C-alpha positions as a Markdown table, in Angstrom:
| # | Residue | x | y | z |
|---|---|---|---|---|
| 1 | Met | 2.9 | 18.3 | -24.5 |
| 2 | Val | 2.8 | 21.9 | -23.3 |
| 3 | Leu | 5.7 | 24.0 | -22.2 |
| 4 | Arg | 4.5 | 26.6 | -19.6 |
| 5 | Asp | 6.0 | 30.1 | -19.1 |
| 6 | Asp | 7.6 | 28.9 | -15.8 |
| 7 | Gly | 9.4 | 26.1 | -17.6 |
| 8 | Glu | 7.1 | 23.3 | -16.4 |
| 9 | Ile | 6.2 | 20.7 | -19.0 |
| 10 | Glu | 2.7 | 19.2 | -18.9 |
| 11 | Thr | 1.7 | 16.1 | -20.9 |
| 12 | Glu | -1.8 | 14.7 | -21.7 |
| 13 | Asp | -0.9 | 11.6 | -19.7 |
| 14 | Glu | -0.5 | 13.7 | -16.5 |
| 15 | Asp | -4.0 | 15.0 | -16.8 |
| 16 | Glu | -5.4 | 11.5 | -17.1 |
| 17 | Thr | -3.3 | 10.2 | -14.2 |
| 18 | Asn | -4.3 | 13.0 | -11.9 |
| 19 | Ser | -8.0 | 12.4 | -12.5 |
| 20 | Met | -7.7 | 8.7 | -11.4 |
| 21 | Pro | -8.3 | 7.8 | -7.8 |
| 22 | Pro | -5.3 | 6.3 | -6.0 |
| 23 | Leu | -5.0 | 2.5 | -5.9 |
| 24 | Glu | -5.6 | 0.8 | -2.6 |
| 25 | Asp | -3.5 | -2.2 | -1.5 |
| 26 | Ala | -5.8 | -5.2 | -1.4 |
| 27 | Asn | -3.6 | -6.8 | 1.2 |
| 28 | Glu | -3.8 | -3.9 | 3.5 |
| 29 | Glu | -5.7 | -5.2 | 6.6 |
| 30 | Glu | -6.3 | -3.6 | 9.9 |
| 31 | Tyr | -5.8 | -5.5 | 13.1 |
| 32 | Pro | -7.0 | -4.7 | 16.6 |
| 33 | Ala | -4.3 | -3.2 | 18.9 |
| 34 | Gln | -5.3 | -5.5 | 21.7 |
| 35 | Gly | -7.2 | -8.6 | 22.5 |
| 36 | Asp | -7.1 | -12.3 | 21.9 |
| 37 | Leu | -7.2 | -12.0 | 18.1 |
| 38 | Leu | -4.0 | -10.1 | 18.0 |
| 39 | Val | -2.3 | -12.6 | 20.3 |
| 40 | Ala | -3.4 | -15.6 | 18.1 |
| 41 | Arg | -2.3 | -13.9 | 14.9 |
| 42 | Arg | 1.2 | -13.2 | 16.3 |
| 43 | Ala | 1.5 | -16.7 | 17.7 |
| 44 | Leu | 0.6 | -18.2 | 14.3 |
| 45 | Ser | 3.0 | -15.8 | 12.5 |
| 46 | Ala | 5.8 | -16.8 | 14.8 |
| 47 | Gln | 5.1 | -20.5 | 14.1 |
| 48 | Ala | 5.2 | -19.9 | 10.4 |
| 49 | Lys | 8.6 | -18.2 | 10.6 |
| 50 | Asp | 10.1 | -21.0 | 12.8 |
| 51 | Glu | 9.0 | -23.6 | 10.2 |
| 52 | Glu | 10.4 | -21.7 | 7.3 |
| 53 | Glu | 13.8 | -21.5 | 8.9 |
| 54 | Val | 14.0 | -25.4 | 9.2 |
């Protein structure tokens, strides 16, 4: 741990964390903004919600 002149505290862990690339969400998917695929996906999503409420 290092205390700097400006009062900031720096630890060794911070150095290791800053050098690591950010994690990406594996479930992050991109969908088209228009087209048949988006309509089908939304329709299936609506059906799943209706069945869960029952």
